[in-house]
C-alpha positions in Angstrom: 80.1 73.9 80.6 79.7 77.7 79.9 77.8 78.6 76.7 78.3 82.0 75.0 74.9 83.1 73.6 76.2 86.3 73.1 79.9 87.8 72.5 81.5 90.9 72.5 83.7 92.1 69.8 86.9 90.5 69.3 90.3 91.4 71.2 92.0 92.5 67.5 89.7 95.7 67.2 90.2 96.6 70.8 93.8 96.3 70.4 94.3 98.5 67.3 91.7 101.2 68.9 94.2 101.1 72.1 97.4 101.5 69.9 95.9 104.8 68.4 95.2 106.1 71.8 98.8 105.1 73.0 100.5 106.9 70.4 98.2 110.3 70.5 98.6 110.4 74.3 102.4 110.0 74.1 102.7 112.9 71.7 100.8 115.1 73.9 102.6 114.3 77.1 105.8 114.7 75.4 104.4 118.4 74.4 103.6 119.1 77.6 106.8 117.8 79.1 108.9 120.3 76.7 106.6 123.4 76.5 104.6 123.2 79.7 101.7 125.7 80.3 102.0 126.8 76.7 101.2 123.5 75.2 98.6 122.8 78.0 96.7 126.2 76.8 96.9 125.2 73.1 95.6 121.6 74.0 92.6 123.1 75.9 91.9 125.6 73.1 92.1 122.6 70.5 89.9 120.0 72.6 87.6 122.1 74.7 87.8 125.5 73.1 88.6 126.9 76.5 91.3 129.4 77.2 90.6 131.6 80.2 92.8 133.9 81.8 93.7 131.3 84.3 92.6 127.7 84.6 92.3 128.1 88.3 89.0 129.1 89.7 89.5 132.1 92.2 87.8 131.9 95.7 85.2 134.7 94.6 84.5 132.6 91.6 84.1 129.3 93.5 81.6 130.9 96.0 79.7 132.3 93.0 79.5 129.0 91.5 78.5 127.2 94.8 75.9 129.6 95.4 74.3 129.1 91.8 73.6 125.4 92.7 70.0 125.0 94.2 69.7 124.3 97.9 68.6 120.6 97.3 71.5 119.9 95.1 73.8 121.1 97.7 72.0 118.7 100.4 72.3 115.7 98.1 76.1 116.4 97.7 76.5 117.0 101.0 74.7 113.4 102.0 76.7 111.7 99.7 80.0 113.0 100.8 78.9 112.4 104.3 78.5 108.5 103.5 81.8 108.4 101.6 83.5 110.3 104.3 82.2 108.0 107.1 82.9 104.9 104.9 86.6 106.3 104.4 87.0 107.0 108.1 86.1 103.5 109.3 88.6 102.3 106.8 91.4 104.6 107.8 90.8 103.6 111.2 91.5 99.9 110.4 94.7 100.8 109.0 97.2 100.6 112.1 100.9 101.5 112.6 103.1 98.7 114.1 106.0 98.8 116.5 107.3 95.7 117.9 110.2 94.3 119.6 111.2 91.0 117.4 114.0 90.0 119.3 115.4 91.3 122.5 116.6 94.8 121.5 115.3 94.8 117.7 112.3 96.9 117.3 110.7 97.0 114.1 107.7 98.9 112.9 105.7 100.4 110.2 104.1 103.8 109.8 101.1 104.8 107.4 102.2 108.4 106.1 99.9 110.2 103.6 101.3 111.3 100.1 101.9 115.0 100.4 100.1 115.9 97.2 97.2 114.3 95.1 95.9 115.6 91.8 92.0 114.3 91.4 90.8 114.1 87.9 86.9 114.5 87.7 85.5 113.6 84.3 83.3 116.0 82.2 82.6 115.1 78.8 79.5 113.1 77.8 78.5 113.4 81.4 79.8 115.9 84.3 80.9 113.3 86.8 80.0 115.2 90.1 80.2 112.0 92.1 83.9 111.4 91.4 84.6 114.6 93.3 83.5 112.7 96.3 85.5 109.4 95.7 88.9 111.3 95.1 88.9 114.7 97.2 86.8 113.7 100.2 88.9 110.1 100.3 92.3 112.0 99.9 91.2 114.3 102.7 90.5 111.5 105.2 93.8 110.0 104.3 95.5 113.2 105.5 97.1 114.4 102.2 98.3 117.8 102.6 97.5 119.2 99.2 94.5 118.1 97.1 94.0 119.5 93.7 91.2 119.1 91.2 90.7 119.4 87.7 87.7 119.1 85.6 86.6 120.0 81.9 84.4 122.9 81.0 80.6 121.9 80.2 79.3 123.8 77.3 81.9 126.2 77.5 81.9 127.3 81.5 82.6 125.4 84.6 80.0 122.9 85.7 78.8 124.5 88.9 77.7 121.4 90.6 81.0 119.7 90.2 82.7 122.7 91.3 80.7 122.9 94.3 81.4 119.1 95.1 85.1 119.7 94.8 84.9 122.8 97.0 82.7 121.1 99.6 84.9 117.9 99.5 87.9 120.1 100.4 89.9 120.6 97.4 92.7 123.2 98.0 92.8 124.2 94.4 90.3 123.8 91.3 91.2 124.1 87.9 88.9 124.0 84.9 91.0 121.8 82.6 90.4 118.5 81.0 91.6 115.6 79.2 95.4 114.6 79.1 96.2 118.2 79.4 95.0 118.2 82.7 96.4 115.2 83.7 99.8 115.8 82.2 99.8 119.3 83.7 99.0 118.1 87.3 101.7 115.3 86.9 104.4 117.2 85.2 103.8 120.6 86.4 102.7 123.5 84.0 102.6 127.3 84.8 100.6 127.8 87.8 99.9 124.2 88.4 102.6 122.8 90.5 103.2 119.1 89.9 101.6 116.4 92.6 102.9 113.1 93.7 99.9 111.1 92.8 97.1 110.9 90.1 93.6 109.7 90.9 90.3 109.6 89.5 88.4 107.8 86.5 88.5 109.3 82.8 88.1 108.2 79.1 90.4 105.9 77.0 93.1 109.0 76.7 93.1 109.9 80.4 93.6 106.1 81.6 96.5 105.8 78.9 98.1 109.1 80.2 97.9 107.7 83.9 99.4 104.6 82.5 102.4 106.6 80.6 103.1 109.1 83.8 103.2 106.1 86.1 106.3 105.9 87.9 107.0 109.8 87.5 104.0 110.1 89.8 102.0 107.4 91.6 98.4 106.6 90.4 95.4 104.9 91.8 94.8 102.4 89.1 94.3 102.1 85.6 90.5 102.6 85.2 89.2 101.8 81.7 85.7 101.8 80.4 83.1 100.9 83.0 82.3 97.4 83.4 79.3 95.4 84.9 78.6 91.8 85.6 75.5 90.6 86.5 75.1 86.9 87.9 71.4 85.7 88.1 69.5 82.6 88.7 66.0 81.9 88.0 64.6 84.3 90.6 65.7 87.4 88.7 63.6 89.1 86.4 64.8 90.3 82.9 63.4 93.9 83.5 65.5 94.3 86.4 68.6 92.7 85.0 68.5 94.6 81.7 68.0 98.0 83.7 71.1 97.4 85.4 73.2 96.4 82.7 72.2 99.2 80.4 72.4 101.9 83.3 76.2 101.0 82.9 76.3 100.5 79.2 75.2 104.3 79.0 78.7 105.2 80.2 80.1 104.9 76.7 80.2 102.7 73.4 82.9 100.4 74.8 81.5 99.9 78.1 80.9 96.0 78.7 77.8 94.6 80.4 77.8 90.7 81.2 75.2 88.7 82.2 76.1 85.0 83.7 73.0 83.0 84.6 71.9 79.5 85.1 68.6 80.0 83.7 67.8 79.6 80.2 64.5 81.2 80.3 66.3 84.5 81.8 69.0 84.4 79.1 66.4 83.9 76.4 64.3 86.8 77.5 67.5 89.4 77.7 67.6 90.6 74.0 63.8 91.3 73.7 63.8 93.1 77.0 67.1 95.2 76.1 65.3 96.5 72.7 62.1 97.4 74.9 64.1 99.4 77.3 66.2 101.0 74.6 63.3 102.2 72.7 62.6 104.4 75.9 65.9 105.0 77.2 67.3 108.5 76.8 70.9 107.6 76.4 70.0 104.8 73.9 72.5 105.5 71.3 75.2 105.0 73.5 73.8 102.4 75.6 72.9 100.3 72.4 75.8 100.6 71.0 77.6 99.4 73.9 75.4 96.4 74.4 75.7 95.6 70.6 79.5 95.6 70.7 80.5 94.6 74.4 77.2 92.8 75.5 77.7 89.2 76.7 75.3 86.6 77.7 76.7 83.7 79.3 74.6 80.2 80.3 76.3 78.1 82.8 75.1 74.6 84.6 75.4 75.4 88.1 76.3 78.3 90.6 79.8 76.7 91.1 80.3 77.1 87.4 79.0 80.8 87.5 81.5 81.8 90.3 84.4 80.1 88.1 83.1 82.2 85.0 82.8 85.4 87.1 86.3 85.1 88.4 87.6 84.6 85.2 85.9 88.0 84.0 87.3 89.7 87.1 84.7 92.8 86.5 84.8 96.2 87.9 81.0 96.0 89.1 79.4 92.4 89.9 75.8 92.4 90.7 74.4 89.1 92.5 70.9 88.6 91.6 70.2 85.1 93.0 68.3 83.4 96.1 71.5 83.6 98.2 73.7 86.5 97.3 76.1 85.8 100.2 77.0 82.3 99.0 78.7 84.2 96.1 80.2 86.9 98.5 82.2 83.7 100.2 83.3 82.3 97.2 84.0 84.8 94.7 87.8 86.4 94.7 88.0 88.6 91.5 85.8 91.9 91.5 86.1 95.6 92.0 82.7 95.9 94.2 79.9 93.6 94.7 76.0 94.7 95.0 74.2 91.9 96.6 70.5 91.5 95.8 67.8 93.3 94.0 67.5 96.1 96.5 71.0 97.4 95.6 72.7 98.3 92.2 75.6 99.9 91.1 74.3 103.4 90.6 74.2 103.4 94.4 77.9 102.7 94.6 78.6 105.0 92.0 77.1 108.1 93.3 75.8 107.7 97.1 76.0 104.7 99.3 79.6 105.2 100.4 81.8 102.8 98.8 84.2 104.3 96.4 83.4 104.0 92.6 87.1 104.3 91.2 87.5 100.5 90.7 89.6 98.2 88.6 88.8 97.3 84.9 90.0 95.3 82.2 90.9 92.1 84.6 92.7 94.3 87.2 90.5 93.0 89.9 92.6 89.8 89.7 95.3 91.7 91.4 93.9 94.9 93.1 91.1 96.4 94.7 89.8 100.0 93.7 90.4 103.5 95.0 90.2 103.9 99.0 91.7 105.6 101.8 94.7 103.1 101.9 95.6 104.2 98.5 96.7 107.6 99.5 98.8 106.1 102.3 102.6 104.7 102.1 103.3 102.0 104.5 107.0 102.7 105.4 109.1 100.5 107.8 111.6 101.6 110.2 114.2 99.4 112.4 116.2 100.0 115.8 118.8 98.0 117.5 120.6 98.4 120.9 124.5 97.3 120.7 123.7 93.9 122.1 121.2 93.4 119.5 123.3 94.5 116.6 126.1 92.2 117.5 123.5 89.6 117.6 122.0 90.5 114.1 125.5 91.5 112.4 126.7 88.1 113.2 124.3 86.4 111.1 124.3 89.2 108.7 128.3 88.9 108.2 128.0 85.5 107.2 125.0 85.8 104.7 126.6 88.9 103.1 129.8 86.7 102.7 127.7 83.9 100.7 126.6 86.5 98.3 129.9 88.1 98.0 128.7 91.4 99.0 131.9 92.4 100.8 130.6 96.2 101.4 127.5 95.0 102.7 129.5 92.5 105.2 131.7 95.3 106.4 128.5 97.4 107.8 127.6 94.1 110.0 131.4 93.8 110.8 132.0 97.3 111.8 129.2 97.0 114.5 130.6 93.6 115.6 134.0 95.2 116.2 132.6 98.3 118.1 130.0 96.7 119.8 131.2 93.1 120.2 134.9 93.6 120.4 135.6 91.0 117.6 138.8 91.6 115.3 136.8 90.8 111.9 138.6 92.1 108.7 136.9 93.4 105.5 136.3 90.4 103.0 137.4 87.9 105.2 135.1 84.7 106.0 134.7 83.7 109.6 
């Protein structure tokens, strides 16, 4: 039976915080919906102290910012984007259109069509998330999206050059220096120079995530990405230093980022608290990471690998690291996770920044029913059907009777008209045969 040696804060505190965010976002989006660009500018001034003549960067501004980035950084960005683009292209090639004759004269099929326009949000705030530009802009381009726009907040009162470079190199058509709910709302609803998009993607803070939730339906979204999570599954072959490095590496994202250890080793579990304190003493982001571990860290001791799988699937965590003697044993048995990192040689940071998989992943248990952002999220799988006259008579005969069972007489007449035209039968509206 699982033994919780350390628990996170209660659900009541989390729900209360969520309620405050929900109300704030609702008011902001309503303001943008009513006042458009005026509201967006006021919000940008209020939250980011940023009110340029135009939020959209001109090509000359983009070129100047890219030119200001060191050559090695440009090479690093291009390397990361090459990995992400390459894996996205492999994924796209695996998604095929279908057309098949299911009955004589009946052709069914589907087509995978890219959405027409996408708005990519690239967070700034505490950390400029350069890698998020790769994950959204590059992947949308591989999917074939016609119009890809990107928003990111200013950093220290100006555009963040490396983020802008990543957006430009990734292939963004329009780049806006605009952050937070006002950016997400402007992209979804349209505001001044920003024409509305069909879909929003990209991670963000609790307010951005809530804005996407409230806008879903008016536009599509990739998923609801809350505070980042890491779950480490470890046995006695793992060492405390490595486990804690990886836990705290994600905890530094924010003070509400969960870090969870599930282990079959009591010795390892007992060693974690002291190792956390040792590393926090020298970690530059200790203030944030320490708060996250204090309030949202968990240590769960289990009796067996089988029980570890059960507990891990209950967590349905965003990132799962497997630090055991046989990581693929867990790969073949776990079902609920956003992305899995197997063995001590890899880690979540690789996935977040450069290895090629996408870092926009499900949180808060959403891995029970969805995966993360990938090239397929930008595609609509739409169906089509076609019949010959003979096939229309065959299908129509069944359809007519099935519609009568449901008393859908208008539906029945659609079938009956084809039967009369192509089959020569005398069939009346609303009459059972």
